[in-house]
C-alpha positions as CSV (number, residue, x, y, z in Angstrom):
1,M,10.0,0.3,18.2
2,I,8.3,-0.6,14.7
3,T,9.1,-3.6,13.1
4,Y,8.3,-4.9,9.4
5,R,6.1,-7.6,8.1
6,R,5.7,-9.6,4.5
7,I,2.3,-11.3,5.1
8,L,2.8,-14.9,3.2
9,T,0.1,-16.9,2.6
10,D,0.2,-19.4,6.2
11,D,0.1,-15.5,7.3
12,Y,-2.4,-14.0,5.1
13,A,-5.5,-15.8,7.2
14,R,-4.4,-14.8,11.3
15,Y,-3.6,-11.6,10.2
16,R,-6.5,-10.9,7.4
17,K,-9.4,-9.5,10.0
18,G,-6.8,-7.1,11.8
19,I,-6.0,-5.9,8.2
20,L,-9.7,-4.6,7.5
21,R,-10.1,-3.6,10.8
22,L,-7.0,-0.5,10.7
23,I,-8.6,0.4,6.9
24,R,-11.8,1.0,7.8
25,A,-10.4,2.5,10.6
26,H,-8.1,4.9,9.8
27,A,-8.1,5.3,5.6
28,D,-9.9,8.7,5.7
29,N,-12.1,7.6,3.0
30,H,-8.9,7.4,0.6
31,I,-9.7,3.6,-1.1
32,T,-12.4,3.1,-3.7
33,R,-14.2,0.3,-3.3
34,K,-13.0,-1.6,-5.2
35,A,-9.6,-1.3,-3.7
36,F,-10.8,-2.7,-0.9
37,H,-12.7,-5.1,-2.3
38,N,-10.5,-6.3,-4.2
39,L,-7.5,-6.6,-0.7
40,R,-11.4,-8.5,0.8
41,T,-11.9,-11.0,-1.5
42,L,-8.3,-11.8,-1.7
43,S,-7.1,-15.6,-1.3
44,S,-4.1,-16.2,0.5
45,R,-3.1,-18.9,-2.7
46,Q,-3.4,-15.4,-4.7
47,L,-0.2,-13.9,-2.3
48,L,1.6,-16.0,-3.7
49,K,1.5,-14.3,-8.1
50,E,3.9,-11.6,-8.5
51,G,3.5,-8.8,-8.3
52,N,1.3,-9.2,-5.2
53,V,1.8,-8.3,-2.0
54,I,1.2,-7.3,1.4
55,W,3.3,-5.7,3.9
56,T,2.9,-4.6,7.7
57,A,4.4,-2.7,10.4
58,W,3.5,-3.6,13.9
59,D,4.7,-1.4,17.1
60,E,5.1,-4.2,19.1
61,Q,1.6,-6.1,19.3
62,L,-0.3,-3.5,17.4
63,L,-0.9,-3.5,13.7
64,V,-0.4,0.1,12.9
65,G,0.6,0.0,9.2
66,M,0.0,-2.4,5.7
67,V,0.9,-2.4,2.1
68,F,-1.2,-3.7,-0.4
69,C,-0.5,-4.6,-4.0
70,E,-2.0,-6.0,-6.8
71,R,-0.8,-6.9,-9.9
72,F,2.2,-4.4,-9.9
73,G,-0.7,-2.0,-8.2
74,N,-1.9,-2.2,-11.6
75,R,-4.6,-3.2,-10.3
76,T,-4.9,-2.3,-6.8
77,S,-2.3,-0.7,-4.6
78,F,-2.8,1.2,-1.3
79,S,-1.7,2.0,2.3
80,V,-3.0,3.4,5.4
81,V,-0.9,4.2,8.0
82,R,-2.6,4.6,11.6
83,R,-3.5,8.1,12.3
84,S,-1.4,7.9,15.9
85,H,1.7,6.2,13.8
86,R,2.4,9.2,11.2
87,S,4.5,11.2,10.5
88,Q,7.1,8.6,11.3
89,G,8.1,7.6,8.0
90,I,5.8,4.0,8.3
91,G,4.2,5.0,5.3
92,K,7.7,4.9,2.7
93,E,8.9,2.7,4.7
94,L,6.2,0.3,4.2
95,L,6.4,1.5,0.1
96,L,9.6,0.9,-0.5
97,K,9.8,-2.8,1.5
98,A,7.0,-3.8,-1.4
99,V,8.7,-1.8,-4.0
100,T,11.7,-3.9,-3.3
101,S,10.3,-7.3,-2.9
102,M,8.4,-6.7,-6.1
103,G,10.9,-4.3,-8.3
104,R,7.7,-2.1,-10.2
105,F,4.9,-0.3,-8.8
106,Y,2.6,1.5,-10.1
107,A,-0.3,3.8,-8.2
108,E,-2.9,6.1,-8.5
109,V,-3.4,8.8,-6.5
110,A,-5.7,11.3,-6.3
111,A,-4.8,15.1,-5.9
112,D,-6.8,15.5,-2.9
113,N,-4.7,13.1,-1.1
114,L,-1.8,15.1,-0.4
115,A,-0.4,12.1,2.2
116,S,0.7,9.4,-0.1
117,M,1.2,12.1,-2.3
118,K,3.9,13.6,-0.1
119,V,4.9,9.3,0.5
120,M,5.1,9.1,-3.8
121,F,7.3,12.1,-4.0
122,A,9.6,11.7,-1.3
123,M,10.2,7.8,-2.0
124,G,10.9,9.3,-5.7
125,M,8.7,7.6,-7.8
126,V,7.6,9.3,-11.3
127,A,3.7,10.7,-12.0
128,Y,3.7,10.1,-15.4
129,D,-0.1,10.6,-16.3
130,V,-3.0,13.0,-15.0
131,F,-7.0,11.4,-15.3
132,P,-10.3,13.2,-14.0
133,R,-11.9,10.4,-12.1
134,R,-15.7,11.0,-9.9
135,G,-14.6,14.3,-9.8
136,K,-11.1,14.6,-8.7
137,Q,-7.9,15.0,-10.4
138,I,-6.7,11.1,-10.2
139,L,-2.2,10.4,-10.7
140,R,-0.6,7.9,-11.8
141,F,2.6,7.0,-10.7
142,R,5.5,4.9,-11.5
143,N,8.4,3.5,-9.0
144,G,11.4,6.4,-11.1
145,F,14.6,4.8,-9.5
146,T,16.1,0.6,-9.9
147,I,15.4,-1.5,-7.4
148,A,18.7,-3.7,-6.0
149,K,17.3,-7.2,-5.2
150,E,18.8,-8.7,-2.6
């Protein structure tokens, strides 16, 4: 059974290395160096800021997925799911938890990143802009649905 955990300031130091390993092993070259750098240099104090969030997915003690958003995704947003656990709705659930906890969400996704595009559209995200970056077409997304705060 997959469980989900928000990484808070007290947890970040403990889980940071495992999160970075997951990204290096399973990101499939879809995460920019800048985005990876933003997470790698993130301090636990920065998780206190509104719009900064890390959610993780666990299969018992195994870290199988994560999502990171900084400034509601305007600066950085990406997710990674372990290859062995893909197509189980983990990415969608991680994104839902992140968006619900932040209230609004923005992301940029390369048009060749079909897995992320599929999750974005399945979640009801709205593509509102497209532009070229380093030879790829990039789509900008935002949440197109209302979030009920719990």
